[in-house]
Backbone as numpy.savetxt, mean C-alpha at the origin, in Angstrom:
# Nx Ny Nz CAx CAy CAz Cx Cy Cz
-9.65 15.10 -6.52 -8.33 14.56 -6.81 -7.45 14.71 -5.57
-6.58 13.72 -5.37 -5.70 13.74 -4.22 -4.29 13.40 -4.69
-3.32 14.07 -4.12 -1.92 13.78 -4.42 -1.37 12.85 -3.34
-0.64 11.85 -3.77 -0.14 10.82 -2.87 1.37 10.71 -2.99
2.05 10.64 -1.85 3.50 10.51 -1.83 3.88 9.37 -0.89
4.51 8.34 -1.45 4.95 7.20 -0.66 6.36 7.41 -0.13
6.65 6.76 0.99 7.99 6.77 1.54 8.19 5.51 2.37
9.44 5.22 2.70 9.72 4.10 3.58 10.29 2.87 2.91
10.37 2.89 1.59 10.94 1.73 0.92 12.44 1.64 1.15
13.02 0.52 0.69 14.46 0.35 0.86 14.86 -1.09 0.66
16.10 -1.37 1.06 16.68 -2.71 0.94 16.68 -3.35 2.32
16.18 -4.57 2.39 16.11 -5.28 3.67 16.40 -6.75 3.43
16.94 -7.41 4.43 17.18 -8.84 4.31 15.90 -9.62 4.54
15.85 -10.81 3.99 14.70 -11.69 4.21 14.48 -11.88 5.70
13.20 -11.83 6.09 12.86 -11.92 7.50 12.75 -10.58 8.20
13.20 -9.54 7.53 13.18 -8.20 8.11 11.84 -7.52 7.95
11.81 -6.25 8.36 10.57 -5.48 8.35 10.79 -4.10 7.73
9.74 -3.58 7.17 9.70 -2.20 6.68 8.32 -1.63 6.94
8.28 -0.31 7.08 7.00 0.37 7.22 6.89 1.44 6.14
5.91 1.26 5.26 5.67 2.24 4.21 4.63 3.24 4.68
4.81 4.48 4.24 3.84 5.53 4.54 3.39 6.16 3.23
2.17 6.64 3.24 1.62 7.34 2.07 0.88 8.56 2.59
1.43 9.73 2.29 0.84 10.98 2.73 -0.01 11.56 1.61
-1.22 11.96 1.96 -2.15 12.51 0.98 -2.31 14.00 1.19
-2.46 14.70 0.10 -2.77 16.13 0.18 -4.00 16.40 -0.68
-4.82 17.26 -0.20 -6.07 17.53 -0.89 -7.11 17.95 0.12
-8.26 18.30 -0.41 -9.29 18.85 0.47 -9.87 17.81 1.42
-9.88 16.56 0.98 -10.50 15.51 1.78 -9.65 14.25 1.74
-9.87 13.37 2.69 -9.19 12.07 2.72 -10.23 10.96 2.79
-11.46 11.27 2.39 -12.54 10.30 2.47 -12.47 9.34 1.28
-11.42 8.56 1.26 -11.21 7.60 0.19 -10.94 6.22 0.77
-11.28 5.22 0.04 -10.70 3.91 0.30 -9.27 3.98 -0.19
-8.34 3.51 0.63 -6.92 3.57 0.28 -6.38 2.17 0.07
-5.47 2.07 -0.87 -4.91 0.75 -1.16 -3.41 0.80 -1.40
-2.78 -0.30 -1.13 -1.38 -0.53 -1.50 -1.35 -1.60 -2.58
-0.61 -1.33 -3.62 -0.41 -2.26 -4.71 1.09 -2.42 -4.93
1.47 -3.44 -5.66 2.88 -3.63 -5.97 3.04 -4.20 -7.37
4.18 -3.89 -7.95 4.49 -4.39 -9.27 5.95 -4.82 -9.31
6.15 -6.08 -9.57 7.50 -6.62 -9.70 7.89 -6.60 -11.17
9.19 -6.61 -11.49 9.63 -6.58 -12.88 9.01 -7.72 -13.68
8.43 -7.38 -14.82 7.86 -8.38 -15.70 6.51 -8.91 -15.26
5.96 -8.35 -14.19 4.68 -8.82 -13.70 3.66 -7.70 -13.70
2.40 -8.06 -13.63 1.33 -7.07 -13.56 1.23 -6.50 -12.14
0.69 -5.29 -12.08 0.45 -4.69 -10.78 -0.62 -5.51 -10.04
-0.39 -5.75 -8.76 -1.33 -6.55 -7.99 -1.68 -5.86 -6.67
-2.89 -6.08 -6.19 -3.27 -5.50 -4.90 -2.55 -6.19 -3.76
-2.19 -5.43 -2.77 -1.55 -5.96 -1.58 -2.51 -5.87 -0.38
-3.02 -4.67 -0.14 -3.92 -4.45 0.99 -4.72 -3.18 0.74
-5.97 -3.18 1.22 -6.80 -1.99 1.09 -7.56 -1.76 2.39
-7.98 -0.51 2.60 -8.73 -0.17 3.81 -9.74 0.91 3.47
-10.96 0.76 3.98 -12.00 1.74 3.73 -11.78 3.00 4.57
-12.49 4.06 4.21 -12.37 5.34 4.92 -12.61 5.17 6.42
-13.62 4.35 6.77 -13.98 4.18 8.17 -13.03 3.26 8.92
-12.10 2.65 8.19 -11.14 1.71 8.79 -11.82 0.42 9.23
-13.05 0.19 8.77 -13.80 -0.98 9.21 -13.53 -2.22 8.36
-13.27 -2.01 7.09 -13.09 -3.15 6.18 -11.69 -3.11 5.61
-10.96 -4.21 5.79 -9.62 -4.33 5.26 -9.52 -5.58 4.40
-8.76 -5.47 3.36 -8.52 -6.59 2.45 -7.01 -6.84 2.39
-6.64 -8.12 2.36 -5.24 -8.50 2.18 -5.13 -9.58 1.11
-4.14 -9.46 0.28 -3.84 -10.54 -0.65 -3.40 -11.76 0.16
-3.71 -12.93 -0.35 -3.36 -14.16 0.36 -1.86 -14.23 0.64
-1.08 -13.72 -0.28 0.38 -13.84 -0.17 0.96 -13.01 0.98
0.19 -12.07 1.52 0.72 -11.21 2.58 -0.05 -11.34 3.90
-1.11 -12.12 3.90 -1.92 -12.27 5.12 -1.06 -12.79 6.27
-1.21 -12.16 7.42 -0.45 -12.56 8.59 0.92 -11.92 8.67
1.36 -11.28 7.60 2.68 -10.64 7.59 2.58 -9.12 7.45
1.62 -8.65 6.67 1.46 -7.22 6.40 0.22 -6.70 7.13
0.29 -5.44 7.53 -0.84 -4.78 8.17 -1.03 -3.39 7.58
-2.24 -3.11 7.12 -2.56 -1.79 6.61 -3.29 -1.01 7.70
-2.97 0.26 7.81 -3.64 1.12 8.79 -3.70 2.53 8.23
-4.52 3.36 8.85 -4.62 4.74 8.39 -4.85 5.67 9.57
-4.38 6.88 9.40 -4.60 7.95 10.37 -5.27 9.08 9.60
-6.58 9.17 9.70 -7.31 10.15 8.90 -6.98 11.58 9.30
-6.66 11.80 10.55 -6.29 13.15 10.98 -5.00 13.61 10.31
-4.11 12.68 10.05 -2.83 13.00 9.39 -2.90 12.77 7.89
-4.02 12.27 7.40 -4.17 11.97 5.97 -3.05 11.04 5.50
-2.82 10.01 6.25 -1.73 9.10 5.95 -2.20 7.66 6.10
-1.73 6.82 5.19 -1.99 5.39 5.27 -0.64 4.68 5.35
-0.62 3.58 6.10 0.63 2.86 6.35 0.51 1.41 5.90
1.67 0.84 5.63 1.75 -0.60 5.37 2.93 -1.13 6.17
2.61 -1.86 7.23 3.63 -2.50 8.05 3.91 -3.86 7.44
5.15 -4.10 7.08 5.53 -5.34 6.41 6.54 -6.09 7.27
6.17 -7.27 7.71 7.03 -8.10 8.54 7.33 -9.42 7.83
8.34 -10.10 8.31 8.73 -11.40 7.75 8.85 -11.31 6.23
9.54 -10.31 5.77 9.64 -10.08 4.33 10.38 -11.20 3.63
9.94 -11.46 2.40 10.50 -12.52 1.58 11.05 -11.91 0.29
11.99 -12.57 -0.36 12.49 -12.04 -1.65 11.37 -11.81 -2.66
10.34 -12.63 -2.63 9.23 -12.45 -3.57 8.38 -11.23 -3.28
8.63 -10.54 -2.18 7.96 -9.27 -1.89 8.63 -8.10 -2.60
9.76 -8.36 -3.23 10.48 -7.31 -3.95 9.62 -6.75 -5.07
9.43 -5.44 -5.06 8.56 -4.79 -6.05 8.58 -3.28 -5.80
7.99 -2.56 -6.73 7.67 -1.16 -6.47 6.28 -1.14 -5.84
6.17 -0.47 -4.72 4.91 -0.41 -3.99 4.25 0.94 -4.23
2.97 0.89 -4.59 2.21 2.09 -4.91 1.06 2.26 -3.93
0.81 3.50 -3.58 -0.35 3.88 -2.81 -1.39 4.45 -3.77
-2.67 4.17 -3.50 -3.71 4.65 -4.40 -4.98 4.98 -3.61
-5.81 5.82 -4.21 -7.06 6.26 -3.58 -8.24 5.95 -4.48
-9.32 5.50 -3.87 -10.53 5.15 -4.62 -11.75 5.83 -4.00
-12.69 6.22 -4.89 -13.95 6.79 -4.41 -14.98 5.71 -4.07
-14.66 4.46 -4.36 -15.59 3.37 -4.08 -15.52 3.00 -2.61
-16.63 2.48 -2.11 -16.67 2.11 -0.70 -15.70 1.01 -0.37
-15.73 -0.04 -1.16 -14.80 -1.16 -0.99 -14.18 -1.40 -2.35
-12.88 -1.33 -2.43 -12.20 -1.46 -3.71 -10.94 -2.29 -3.53
-10.83 -3.36 -4.32 -9.66 -4.23 -4.18 -8.90 -4.42 -5.49
-9.38 -3.81 -6.57 -8.73 -3.98 -7.87 -8.19 -2.64 -8.36
-7.10 -2.68 -9.10 -6.43 -1.45 -9.50 -7.31 -0.54 -10.34
-8.22 -1.12 -11.14 -9.06 -0.29 -12.00 -10.04 0.56 -11.20
-10.22 0.23 -9.95 -11.15 0.99 -9.11 -10.49 2.21 -8.48
-9.21 2.38 -8.69 -8.46 3.48 -8.09 -8.12 4.54 -9.13
-8.32 5.79 -8.75 -8.15 6.87 -9.72 -6.90 7.70 -9.49
-6.42 7.74 -8.26 -5.25 8.55 -7.95 -4.14 7.63 -7.42
-2.94 7.85 -7.94 -1.81 6.98 -7.62 -0.58 7.80 -7.24
0.21 7.23 -6.33 1.49 7.82 -6.02 2.54 7.37 -7.02
3.75 7.86 -6.83 4.85 7.56 -7.75 5.46 6.20 -7.48
5.26 5.67 -6.30 5.80 4.37 -5.96 7.09 4.46 -5.15
7.35 3.42 -4.38 8.58 3.32 -3.61 9.12 1.89 -3.74
10.41 1.78 -3.98 11.02 0.46 -4.22 11.26 -0.27 -2.91
10.86 -1.52 -2.89 11.17 -2.43 -1.77 11.95 -3.60 -2.35
13.14 -3.82 -1.82 13.98 -4.91 -2.27 14.32 -5.78 -1.07
14.03 -7.07 -1.20 14.30 -8.02 -0.12 15.36 -8.99 -0.61
16.48 -8.99 0.06 17.58 -9.87 -0.34 17.50 -11.19 0.42
17.95 -12.24 -0.24 17.89 -13.58 0.38 19.14 -13.87 1.19
């Protein structure tokens, strides 16, 4: 089990940028890590995921070319760099950890952070 704490959310104008961080605590960080988001009235959806080795990354079509996921295993931290933000990116963003090698769906993740709010104004 791993504890996850997100930070970096906030209010930004459309076209702006934010960088989310997710710090993990626990004995190991050998997890596939993912960022998910949930907007009001909508289901939680995957945004980006990265394997332990940092070799395989997944991005939702809606964020490709704008968002970048990265990880620093020495610091047990995963990041989500978000550029060219749009109002439709407004959501609570969650960090999650999976024991699967490649995991892109929420049901594959067992440990979740509390979430951080991202609001993009038009």
